[in-house]
C-alpha positions as CSV (number, residue, x, y, z in Angstrom):
1,M,-131.9,39.2,136.9
2,T,-129.0,41.2,138.5
3,A,-125.9,39.5,139.7
4,A,-125.8,38.9,143.5
5,P,-122.9,37.3,145.4
6,L,-123.5,33.9,146.9
7,P,-123.8,33.8,150.7
8,P,-121.1,32.0,152.7
9,V,-121.8,28.3,153.3
10,A,-120.8,26.5,156.5
11,P,-117.9,24.0,155.8
12,E,-119.8,21.0,157.0
13,V,-122.7,21.8,154.7
14,T,-120.4,21.8,151.6
15,A,-118.6,18.7,152.8
16,T,-121.9,16.8,153.4
17,L,-123.3,17.7,150.0
18,V,-120.2,16.6,148.1
19,E,-119.8,13.4,150.1
20,D,-123.4,12.4,149.3
21,L,-122.8,12.6,145.6
22,S,-122.4,9.4,143.6
23,P,-118.9,8.7,142.1
24,R,-120.3,9.6,138.7
25,L,-121.6,13.0,139.8
26,R,-118.4,13.8,141.7
27,K,-116.5,13.6,138.4
28,R,-118.9,16.2,137.0
29,L,-118.8,18.5,140.0
30,D,-116.0,20.8,138.9
31,A,-117.6,21.4,135.5
32,A,-120.9,22.1,137.3
33,V,-119.2,24.7,139.6
34,T,-117.8,26.5,136.6
35,K,-121.2,26.5,134.8
36,L,-123.0,27.9,137.9
37,G,-120.4,30.6,138.1
38,S,-121.6,32.0,134.8
39,R,-125.4,31.9,135.6
40,P,-127.4,34.9,136.7
41,T,-128.2,35.3,140.4
42,H,-130.8,37.3,142.3
43,R,-131.1,38.1,146.0
44,D,-134.5,38.4,147.8
45,G,-134.0,39.0,151.5
46,D,-132.1,36.1,153.0
47,T,-132.4,34.0,149.8
48,V,-130.2,34.0,146.8
49,T,-131.6,32.3,143.6
50,I,-129.4,30.9,140.8
51,A,-131.0,30.3,137.4
52,V,-129.6,26.9,136.5
53,D,-131.5,27.1,133.1
54,D,-134.7,28.6,131.8
55,D,-136.8,26.2,133.8
56,T,-134.8,25.4,136.9
57,E,-133.9,27.5,139.9
58,L,-131.5,26.8,142.7
59,R,-132.0,28.6,146.1
60,L,-129.6,29.2,148.9
61,H,-131.4,30.3,152.1
62,A,-129.0,32.2,154.4
63,P,-130.7,33.5,157.6
64,G,-128.2,35.6,159.4
65,G,-126.0,35.7,156.3
66,V,-124.8,32.1,156.4
67,V,-126.1,28.9,154.8
68,A,-126.0,26.8,157.9
69,T,-127.8,23.6,157.0
70,V,-127.9,21.1,154.1
71,D,-131.7,21.7,153.7
72,A,-131.1,25.4,153.2
73,I,-129.9,24.7,149.6
74,T,-132.7,23.5,147.4
75,C,-132.9,22.7,143.6
76,G,-135.9,22.5,141.3
77,C,-134.5,19.9,138.9
78,L,-135.9,16.5,138.5
79,L,-132.9,14.8,140.2
80,A,-133.1,16.9,143.4
81,P,-132.1,16.5,146.1
82,A,-129.6,14.0,144.8
83,C,-128.5,16.3,141.9
84,V,-125.1,17.8,141.4
85,H,-126.4,21.4,141.5
86,R,-126.7,21.7,145.3
87,A,-123.1,20.6,145.8
88,A,-121.9,22.8,143.0
89,A,-123.6,25.9,144.5
90,A,-122.1,25.1,147.9
91,S,-118.6,24.6,146.4
92,A,-118.9,27.9,144.4
93,A,-119.9,29.9,147.5
94,P,-117.4,31.3,150.0
95,A,-116.6,29.1,153.0
96,A,-118.1,30.6,156.1
97,D,-116.0,30.9,159.3
98,P,-118.2,28.8,161.7
99,A,-119.0,30.0,165.2
100,P,-117.2,28.3,168.0
101,E,-118.7,25.1,169.1
102,P,-120.1,24.7,172.7
103,A,-117.4,23.7,175.1
104,A,-119.4,20.6,176.3
105,E,-119.0,19.1,172.8
106,S,-115.3,19.6,172.5
107,A,-113.6,20.0,175.9
108,P,-109.8,19.6,175.7
109,D,-109.8,17.0,178.5
110,A,-112.9,15.1,177.4
111,A,-112.9,11.3,177.5
112,P,-111.1,9.7,174.5
113,D,-113.0,8.6,171.5
114,P,-113.0,4.8,171.2
115,A,-112.8,5.1,167.5
116,A,-109.7,7.3,167.5
117,Q,-107.4,6.8,164.5
118,P,-103.6,7.1,164.3
119,A,-102.1,10.5,164.6
120,A,-100.6,12.5,161.7
121,P,-97.4,11.1,160.2
122,T,-94.2,12.1,161.9
123,V,-92.6,15.0,160.1
124,P,-88.8,14.5,159.7
125,D,-86.7,17.0,161.6
126,S,-84.4,18.9,159.2
127,T,-83.3,21.9,161.3
128,P,-82.0,22.5,164.8
129,P,-84.4,23.4,167.6
130,P,-85.5,27.1,167.9
131,N,-82.8,29.6,168.8
132,S,-80.1,26.9,168.4
133,T,-77.2,27.3,166.0
134,P,-75.1,24.6,164.4
135,S,-71.3,24.7,164.7
136,P,-69.9,27.4,162.4
137,G,-67.5,24.9,160.9
138,D,-70.2,22.3,160.2
139,T,-70.8,22.4,156.4
140,T,-71.8,18.7,156.0
141,P,-75.3,18.5,154.3
142,P,-77.9,16.7,156.3
143,T,-79.0,13.2,155.5
144,A,-82.3,13.2,153.7
145,P,-84.9,12.7,156.5
146,A,-86.4,9.3,157.0
147,L,-90.1,9.1,156.2
148,A,-92.8,7.6,158.4
149,T,-95.2,6.1,155.9
150,T,-97.2,4.2,158.5
151,P,-98.1,6.3,161.5
152,P,-97.9,4.5,164.8
153,S,-101.3,3.7,166.3
154,T,-102.6,6.0,169.1
155,P,-103.4,4.2,172.3
156,V,-106.9,4.8,173.7
157,T,-106.0,6.3,177.0
158,V,-106.9,9.4,178.9
159,P,-103.9,11.8,178.3
160,A,-102.5,14.3,180.8
161,P,-104.2,17.7,180.6
162,D,-101.3,19.2,178.7
163,E,-101.4,16.6,175.9
164,A,-103.7,16.3,172.9
165,T,-106.6,13.9,173.3
166,P,-106.9,11.0,170.9
167,A,-109.9,12.7,169.3
168,Q,-107.7,15.8,168.6
169,R,-105.0,13.5,167.2
170,E,-107.5,12.0,164.9
171,A,-108.7,15.4,163.7
172,A,-105.1,16.5,163.2
173,A,-104.5,13.3,161.1
174,A,-107.5,14.3,158.9
175,L,-106.0,17.8,158.4
176,W,-102.7,16.3,157.5
177,S,-104.2,13.9,155.0
178,A,-106.3,16.5,153.3
179,G,-103.3,18.9,153.0
180,A,-101.0,16.2,151.7
181,A,-103.6,15.3,149.1
182,V,-103.6,18.9,147.8
183,L,-99.8,18.8,147.5
184,E,-100.1,15.5,145.7
185,A,-102.6,16.9,143.1
186,G,-101.6,20.5,142.9
187,V,-104.0,23.4,142.3
188,A,-105.0,21.9,138.9
189,G,-106.1,18.6,140.6
190,A,-107.5,20.0,143.8
191,G,-111.1,20.6,142.7
192,A,-114.3,20.6,144.6
193,V,-113.9,17.1,146.0
194,A,-110.5,17.8,147.4
195,Q,-111.8,21.0,148.8
196,A,-114.7,19.2,150.5
197,A,-112.2,16.9,152.2
198,L,-110.5,20.0,153.6
199,L,-113.8,21.5,154.7
200,R,-114.8,18.3,156.5
201,A,-111.4,18.2,158.2
202,A,-111.8,21.8,159.2
203,H,-115.2,21.2,160.7
204,T,-114.0,18.2,162.6
205,A,-111.0,20.1,163.9
206,R,-113.2,22.9,165.2
207,L,-115.4,20.4,167.0
208,R,-112.3,18.9,168.6
209,Q,-111.1,22.4,169.7
210,L,-108.4,22.8,167.2
211,P,-109.4,26.2,165.7
212,R,-106.0,27.1,164.5
213,G,-105.8,24.0,162.2
214,A,-109.4,24.6,161.1
215,S,-108.7,28.2,160.1
216,A,-105.6,27.0,158.2
217,A,-107.7,24.5,156.3
218,L,-110.3,27.2,155.4
219,S,-107.5,29.5,154.2
220,V,-106.2,26.8,151.9
221,V,-109.7,26.2,150.4
222,T,-110.2,30.0,149.8
223,L,-106.8,30.3,148.1
224,L,-107.4,27.1,146.0
225,R,-110.7,28.6,144.7
226,A,-109.0,31.9,143.9
227,A,-106.2,30.1,142.0
228,R,-108.6,28.0,140.0
229,A,-110.8,31.0,139.2
230,G,-107.9,33.0,138.0
231,D,-108.3,35.7,140.6
232,P,-105.7,38.4,139.9
233,S,-105.0,38.9,143.6
234,Y,-103.9,35.2,144.1
235,R,-100.3,34.6,144.8
236,T,-98.7,31.2,144.9
237,A,-96.6,32.2,147.9
238,D,-99.7,32.8,149.9
239,L,-100.9,29.2,149.2
240,V,-97.4,27.9,150.1
241,T,-97.6,29.6,153.4
242,A,-101.2,28.4,154.1
243,L,-100.4,24.8,153.2
244,A,-97.2,24.8,155.4
245,E,-99.2,26.3,158.3
246,L,-101.9,23.6,157.9
247,L,-99.4,20.7,157.7
248,G,-97.1,22.1,160.4
249,T,-100.0,22.7,162.8
250,A,-101.4,19.2,162.2
251,H,-98.0,17.6,162.8
252,R,-97.4,19.6,166.1
253,V,-100.7,18.5,167.6
254,G,-99.3,15.1,168.2
255,T,-95.9,16.2,169.5
256,A,-96.6,19.4,171.5
257,S,-97.5,19.8,175.1
258,G,-98.2,22.5,177.7
259,A,-98.0,26.0,176.4
260,E,-96.9,24.9,173.0
261,L,-99.9,22.7,172.6
262,A,-102.2,25.7,173.7
263,A,-100.6,27.7,170.9
264,V,-101.0,24.9,168.4
265,R,-104.7,24.4,169.3
266,G,-105.3,28.2,168.9
267,R,-108.3,30.2,170.0
268,A,-111.8,30.2,168.5
269,R,-112.3,33.7,169.8
270,R,-109.9,36.5,170.6
271,P,-109.7,36.9,174.4
272,Y,-109.9,40.3,176.0
273,S,-108.4,41.0,179.4
274,P,-109.3,43.9,181.7
275,D,-106.7,46.6,181.6
276,G,-108.1,49.2,184.0
277,S,-107.9,52.9,183.1
278,L,-105.9,53.9,180.0
279,R,-104.7,57.3,178.6
280,L,-104.6,56.9,174.9
281,Y,-102.8,59.1,172.3
282,G,-103.9,58.9,168.6
283,L,-101.2,58.0,166.1
284,F,-102.8,57.5,162.7
285,T,-105.7,55.8,160.9
286,E,-105.4,53.3,158.0
287,P,-108.0,51.8,155.7
288,V,-108.6,48.1,155.9
289,V,-109.7,46.2,152.7
290,T,-109.6,42.4,152.6
291,D,-109.7,39.9,149.8
292,S,-112.9,38.5,151.4
293,G,-114.8,41.7,150.6
294,H,-114.6,43.3,154.1
295,G,-113.7,46.9,154.6
296,G,-113.3,49.4,157.4
297,A,-110.8,51.5,159.3
298,R,-108.2,50.8,162.0
299,T,-106.9,53.6,164.2
300,W,-103.6,53.1,166.1
301,V,-103.2,54.6,169.5
302,V,-100.4,54.6,172.1
303,T,-100.8,54.2,175.8
304,A,-99.0,56.4,178.3
305,D,-96.4,53.7,178.8
306,G,-95.7,53.3,175.1
307,R,-97.9,50.3,174.2
308,L,-99.5,50.2,170.7
309,C,-103.2,49.4,170.6
310,T,-105.8,49.6,167.9
311,V,-109.5,50.5,167.6
312,G,-111.1,49.0,164.5
313,D,-114.4,48.8,162.6
314,V,-114.3,46.2,159.8
315,A,-117.3,44.5,158.3
316,P,-118.5,43.3,154.8
317,G,-118.5,46.2,152.4
318,G,-115.1,46.5,150.7
319,V,-113.3,49.8,149.9
320,G,-116.5,51.8,149.8
321,R,-117.2,50.9,153.5
322,A,-113.6,51.7,154.4
323,L,-113.9,55.3,153.0
324,G,-117.2,55.7,154.9
325,V,-116.1,54.3,158.2
326,A,-113.1,56.6,158.5
327,D,-115.6,59.5,159.3
328,R,-117.8,57.5,161.6
329,T,-117.8,57.7,165.3
330,V,-115.4,55.3,167.1
331,R,-117.1,52.4,168.8
332,L,-115.6,52.9,172.2
333,G,-117.4,54.3,175.2
334,D,-119.3,57.6,174.7
335,T,-116.7,59.4,172.6
336,A,-117.9,61.4,169.7
337,L,-114.6,61.2,167.8
338,T,-114.4,59.7,164.4
339,H,-111.6,57.4,163.4
340,R,-109.7,60.1,161.6
341,E,-110.1,62.5,164.5
342,L,-109.0,59.9,167.0
343,G,-105.8,59.4,165.0
344,R,-104.8,63.0,166.0
345,A,-106.5,63.3,169.3
346,G,-106.6,61.4,172.6
347,L,-108.9,59.4,174.9
348,A,-109.2,58.7,178.6
349,V,-110.7,55.2,179.0
350,S,-111.9,53.4,182.1
351,G,-112.8,49.7,182.3
352,A,-110.6,49.1,179.2
353,T,-110.2,45.5,177.8
354,V,-107.3,44.6,175.5
355,S,-106.6,41.5,173.5
356,P,-103.1,39.9,173.3
357,D,-102.6,41.6,169.9
358,G,-103.5,45.1,171.2
359,R,-107.1,45.4,170.1
360,L,-109.3,47.4,172.4
361,G,-112.6,45.9,173.4
362,A,-115.8,47.9,173.2
363,G,-117.9,46.2,175.8
364,K,-120.7,47.8,177.8
365,G,-118.4,48.4,180.8
366,V,-115.9,50.5,178.7
367,K,-116.2,54.3,179.3
368,A,-114.2,56.8,177.2
369,V,-114.1,60.6,176.9
370,T,-112.1,62.8,174.6
371,A,-108.7,64.1,175.8
372,R,-105.8,66.0,174.4
373,G,-103.6,64.2,171.9
374,A,-99.9,64.5,171.3
375,A,-97.7,65.4,168.4
376,W,-95.3,62.8,167.0
377,T,-92.5,64.8,168.4
378,E,-93.9,64.8,171.9
379,P,-94.0,62.0,174.5
380,P,-95.1,59.3,174.6
381,L,-95.3,59.2,170.8
382,A,-91.7,60.5,170.2
383,A,-90.2,57.5,171.9
384,L,-91.4,55.2,169.0
385,W,-88.9,56.8,166.7
386,E,-86.0,56.5,169.1
387,T,-85.4,52.8,168.7
388,P,-82.8,51.9,166.1
389,P,-84.3,50.7,162.8
390,A,-82.6,47.3,163.0
391,E,-84.2,46.7,166.4
392,Q,-87.6,47.7,165.1
393,A,-87.2,45.5,162.1
394,A,-86.3,42.5,164.3
395,R,-89.3,43.1,166.5
396,A,-91.6,43.5,163.5
397,L,-90.3,40.4,161.8
398,R,-91.3,38.3,164.8
399,S,-94.9,39.6,164.2
400,V,-95.1,39.2,160.4
401,S,-93.3,35.8,160.3
402,R,-95.2,33.5,158.0
403,Y,-95.6,31.1,160.9
404,A,-95.8,33.4,163.9
405,E,-97.6,32.0,166.9
406,P,-101.1,33.3,167.4
407,D,-101.6,35.8,170.2
408,G,-97.9,36.4,170.1
409,G,-98.5,40.1,170.4
410,G,-96.0,42.7,169.0
411,S,-96.5,45.0,166.1
412,D,-95.3,45.0,162.4
413,L,-95.0,48.8,162.3
414,L,-91.7,50.7,161.9
415,F,-91.2,54.3,162.9
416,L,-88.4,56.0,160.9
417,D,-86.9,59.4,160.1
418,I,-86.1,59.4,156.4
419,E,-84.8,61.5,153.6
420,L,-86.6,61.0,150.2
421,L,-84.4,60.0,147.3
422,G,-86.9,59.5,144.5
423,A,-88.8,57.0,142.5
424,V,-87.3,53.6,141.5
425,G,-88.7,51.1,139.0
426,E,-89.4,47.5,139.9
427,S,-91.0,44.5,138.2
428,G,-94.2,45.1,140.1
429,G,-94.4,48.8,139.5
430,T,-92.8,51.9,141.0
431,C,-91.8,52.5,144.6
432,L,-90.2,55.3,146.6
433,L,-86.6,55.1,147.6
434,A,-85.5,56.7,150.9
435,R,-82.6,56.7,153.3
436,C,-83.4,56.4,157.0
437,D,-81.2,57.7,159.8
438,G,-78.2,55.4,160.0
439,G,-77.7,55.3,156.3
440,V,-79.8,52.3,155.5
441,P,-81.6,52.6,152.1
442,V,-85.3,51.6,152.3
443,R,-87.9,51.0,149.7
444,L,-91.4,52.4,150.4
445,A,-94.2,50.6,148.5
446,V,-97.9,51.3,148.2
447,A,-100.0,49.7,151.0
448,D,-103.1,49.2,148.7
449,D,-103.3,49.8,145.0
450,D,-107.1,50.4,144.9
451,P,-107.5,53.7,143.1
452,A,-110.3,54.8,145.5
453,L,-107.7,55.0,148.2
454,A,-105.0,57.8,148.3
455,H,-101.9,55.5,148.8
456,R,-100.7,55.4,145.2
457,D,-101.2,59.1,144.4
458,N,-99.5,60.2,147.6
459,L,-96.5,58.0,147.1
460,M,-96.0,59.1,143.5
461,L,-96.3,62.7,144.5
462,L,-93.7,62.3,147.3
463,A,-91.4,60.7,144.8
464,T,-91.1,64.1,143.0
465,A,-89.7,65.8,146.1
466,P,-86.2,64.3,146.7
467,G,-84.3,65.7,149.6
468,T,-87.5,66.1,151.7
469,R,-87.1,64.8,155.3
470,L,-90.1,63.1,156.8
471,R,-91.1,61.2,159.9
472,I,-92.9,58.1,158.6
473,I,-94.8,55.0,159.8
474,G,-94.7,51.9,157.7
475,R,-95.4,48.2,157.8
476,L,-92.5,45.8,157.4
477,V,-92.4,43.7,154.2
478,P,-90.2,40.7,154.6
479,A,-87.7,40.9,151.8
480,P,-83.9,40.5,151.3
481,H,-83.6,44.3,151.3
482,P,-85.2,46.9,153.6
483,R,-88.8,47.4,152.5
484,L,-92.0,48.9,154.0
485,T,-95.5,49.7,152.9
486,L,-96.0,53.4,153.6
487,L,-99.0,54.1,155.9
488,A,-98.5,57.6,157.4
489,C,-96.0,60.5,157.4
490,S,-95.5,63.9,158.8
491,H,-96.7,66.6,156.6
492,P,-93.9,68.0,154.3
493,T,-94.5,71.4,155.9
494,G,-94.1,69.9,159.3
495,E,-97.4,71.3,160.5
496,S,-99.4,68.0,161.0
497,T,-99.5,64.4,160.0
498,V,-100.9,62.6,156.9
499,D,-102.9,59.4,156.9
500,L,-101.7,58.3,153.4
501,G,-104.7,56.0,152.7
502,F,-107.3,58.7,153.4
503,D,-105.7,62.2,153.1
504,R,-104.6,63.4,149.7
505,L,-101.5,65.5,149.3
506,S,-101.2,68.2,146.6
507,R,-98.2,69.7,144.9
508,A,-98.7,72.8,147.0
509,D,-97.9,70.7,150.1
510,L,-94.4,69.9,148.8
511,P,-91.4,72.1,149.6
512,D,-90.1,72.1,146.1
513,P,-92.6,70.7,143.6
514,G,-90.3,71.3,140.6
515,A,-87.3,69.2,141.9
516,P,-86.2,66.5,139.5
517,V,-86.8,62.9,140.2
518,H,-83.8,61.2,141.8
519,S,-82.2,58.4,139.6
520,A,-82.1,55.3,141.8
521,P,-80.5,52.0,141.1
522,D,-82.9,49.3,139.7
523,R,-81.6,46.5,141.9
524,P,-81.8,46.8,145.7
525,G,-78.7,46.1,147.7
526,G,-78.5,44.0,150.9
527,P,-77.1,40.9,152.4
528,G,-79.6,38.6,150.8
529,T,-79.7,40.1,147.3
530,E,-77.5,37.4,145.7
531,S,-78.5,34.5,148.0
532,P,-79.2,31.3,146.0
533,L,-81.9,30.4,148.4
534,H,-84.4,30.9,145.5
535,L,-83.1,27.6,144.1
536,L,-85.0,25.8,146.9
537,E,-87.8,28.3,147.2
538,R,-88.8,27.9,143.5
539,R,-89.0,24.1,143.9
540,V,-91.2,24.5,146.9
541,E,-93.5,26.8,145.0
542,Q,-93.5,24.7,141.8
543,T,-95.1,21.9,143.8
544,V,-98.2,23.8,144.7
545,P,-99.7,24.6,141.2
546,A,-98.5,21.4,139.5
547,G,-98.4,18.7,142.2
548,R,-95.8,16.1,143.2
549,A,-95.6,14.4,139.8
550,A,-94.5,17.6,138.1
551,L,-91.7,18.1,140.6
552,G,-90.7,14.5,140.1
553,M,-90.2,15.0,136.4
554,L,-87.6,17.7,136.9
555,G,-84.1,16.9,135.9
556,D,-81.0,16.4,138.1
557,V,-80.6,19.0,140.8
558,T,-76.9,18.3,141.6
559,A,-75.7,21.6,140.1
560,E,-78.2,23.5,142.2
561,A,-77.3,21.7,145.3
562,R,-73.6,22.3,144.7
563,R,-74.3,26.1,144.4
564,L,-76.2,26.1,147.6
565,R,-73.4,24.4,149.5
566,R,-70.8,26.9,148.1
567,A,-73.0,29.7,149.4
568,G,-72.9,28.2,152.9
569,L,-76.4,26.6,152.8
570,P,-75.7,22.9,153.1
571,T,-79.1,22.2,154.7
572,A,-80.8,23.8,151.8
573,A,-78.8,21.6,149.4
574,G,-79.8,18.5,151.4
575,L,-83.5,19.5,151.5
576,L,-83.5,20.1,147.7
577,T,-82.0,16.8,147.0
578,A,-84.3,14.9,149.3
579,L,-87.4,16.8,148.0
580,R,-86.6,15.9,144.4
581,A,-85.9,12.3,145.3
582,S,-89.1,11.9,147.2
583,A,-91.2,13.5,144.4
584,A,-89.7,11.0,141.8
585,R,-89.8,7.9,144.0
586,R,-92.4,5.3,142.9
587,E,-92.2,1.7,144.1
588,R,-93.5,-1.3,142.1
589,D,-95.0,-4.5,143.3
590,L,-93.8,-8.0,142.3
591,F,-95.6,-7.8,139.0
592,G,-94.0,-4.5,138.0
593,R,-97.1,-2.4,138.7
594,L,-96.7,1.0,140.2
595,L,-97.7,1.2,143.9
596,P,-99.5,4.3,145.3
597,A,-97.1,7.3,145.8
598,D,-95.9,8.0,149.3
599,T,-98.0,11.1,149.8
600,D,-97.3,11.5,153.5
601,G,-93.5,11.2,153.0
602,F,-93.5,13.7,150.2
603,A,-95.6,16.1,152.3
604,A,-93.1,15.8,155.1
605,H,-90.1,16.6,152.9
606,W,-92.0,19.6,151.3
607,L,-93.0,20.9,154.8
608,A,-89.4,20.8,156.0
609,A,-88.2,22.7,152.9
610,A,-91.0,25.3,153.1
611,R,-90.3,26.1,156.8
612,Y,-86.6,26.2,156.2
613,T,-86.8,28.6,153.4
614,A,-89.1,30.9,155.4
615,S,-86.6,30.8,158.3
616,V,-83.6,31.7,156.2
617,A,-85.5,34.4,154.3
618,E,-86.4,36.1,157.6
619,S,-82.8,35.9,158.7
620,L,-81.8,37.7,155.4
621,C,-84.5,40.3,156.0
622,A,-83.2,41.0,159.5
623,A,-79.6,41.3,158.3
624,A,-80.5,43.7,155.6
625,W,-81.6,46.3,158.2
626,E,-78.3,46.3,160.0
627,P,-76.3,49.5,159.4
628,G,-72.6,49.5,158.6
629,P,-70.5,47.8,155.9
630,A,-72.3,45.6,153.5
631,A,-72.4,41.9,154.5
632,P,-71.2,39.1,152.1
633,T,-73.3,38.9,149.0
634,H,-74.4,35.4,149.7
635,G,-76.1,36.5,153.0
636,P,-75.8,34.9,156.4
637,T,-75.0,31.3,156.6
638,E,-77.2,28.7,158.3
639,A,-75.2,29.2,161.5
640,T,-76.7,32.7,161.8
641,A,-80.2,31.9,160.6
642,P,-82.9,31.7,163.3
643,R,-85.3,28.8,163.3
644,P,-89.1,29.3,163.5
645,A,-90.7,27.7,166.6
646,G,-92.2,24.3,165.8
647,S,-90.4,24.0,162.4
648,P,-89.8,20.4,161.2
649,R,-86.4,19.3,162.1
């Protein structure tokens, strides 16, 4: 048999199969998942077969590409259907992103559920409201936030239209509990049973029209599986962000109203609004390759009034599909342009539809014909490079923020005129050092390391041509020093543009191929380079792989808190102290027996610390792009750090 990937399984299917297992079989589930992962698989049409052993086969039937029902997973063993194999197969397969539920089943203003449970625990507020700043002279660390271990009960009443329904509050409480359980256990303890609880909570949240929380829960499950499988692409920071998004969204459902509640609920489908007739000018094309195995291309275009829009084609297929799609016709009207051709040409579109994040719709009413494009030095494209780098970075930072509101719009691209300085070594490899107009040094990293794409080879070749001036397009990477992933640039000869993921430069394209490599400093400078914020960040990250108990066993953090206060970060010091105390706190009953840990209280402290560190890190990133004299080495104080919307206070 040849190996075949398992089809995605609907979250509710996996949750149901795991919940139906006996307690004894649940204890064996993780081992069964590991065993199935090493067994041969075979695909025949819509059915994938797993050879459990020489005499037993397990089948996953996925019409339409998704296992949508419990009965679609069958096993030939003697214990079926009550065996562990079916649940193990569902737990080993990717979690499918379910289709939106019918509105009649989950209307926002539906009558309340009589069985509604209490809302999610109140998250203590540890930072000021968004866009507010504490008094510059206030250096008193905050008192550790009080914990709400017993959430107040939710009255069964019909809420106002701009408030969450009791059913939505109940769904949010389930999301909170499932996320808090992952924090309690850590990656090592968050096996298939804990993941099934997240999947059940995600399914319930989607039924109650909370797609943002449901998506966050599915992201946590995907990252947990990657971590437990030893996937080399897994990063603890990604799981920190996903968990904080899940907990923060669940908390805000019970406190938000009006427009904020609409953002917290999220959207099951991207809305497209009519935009009339548009004159589009191609900018560049980039490959899109995702961790979930999808691949394709995205072409960026600019409207006559300077708005950035995209035309994409992404589907399952990985990097091979990305390379093929670049030379396929764009799915927009009747145009015959390929994606790579559109990146240098233009379109006249009528009946255009555009989503809030700038994606162009390709509905039946959209008509498009080929038109003349524009050079990067001609209007309207040239205006993109006229905005100062610091302003561009501030705008992009709002888009790439770890907890940016959905449908917030904006772009994470920066448009810079630079002079190449040479290669510089880093712990993660080599990047390209450059100086943009205004004197700010910026590091240019590879957008995708896949050897099938041209990113790495092009960047290394450009590093051999110090002194070359280029006009570039890059994607902001939040860091305490100016940093971009390089996506496109003007040709070194100045005759055209280069899509650095698809087009391959040669030494003949460089103005001086024999120039020596510039010797650049190993350590980047910038306002946040010496910030001790990492003292809190590492404690936040340590919780995720090891769980609450591991953090509770750490020694005294007084010295670390003192260092944070000296650097002008008293809130960070207070959060670190409170987080450590919450992790170590265990109460005993009258007989001296340990009581259950305060899982909700610890999750609240952890969420406050995670959102705070993200906010300050983004402030350091914005400050690093400011030109002029170097800022103090400890970075901006809390009085200058912006607060993310909806952060726990």
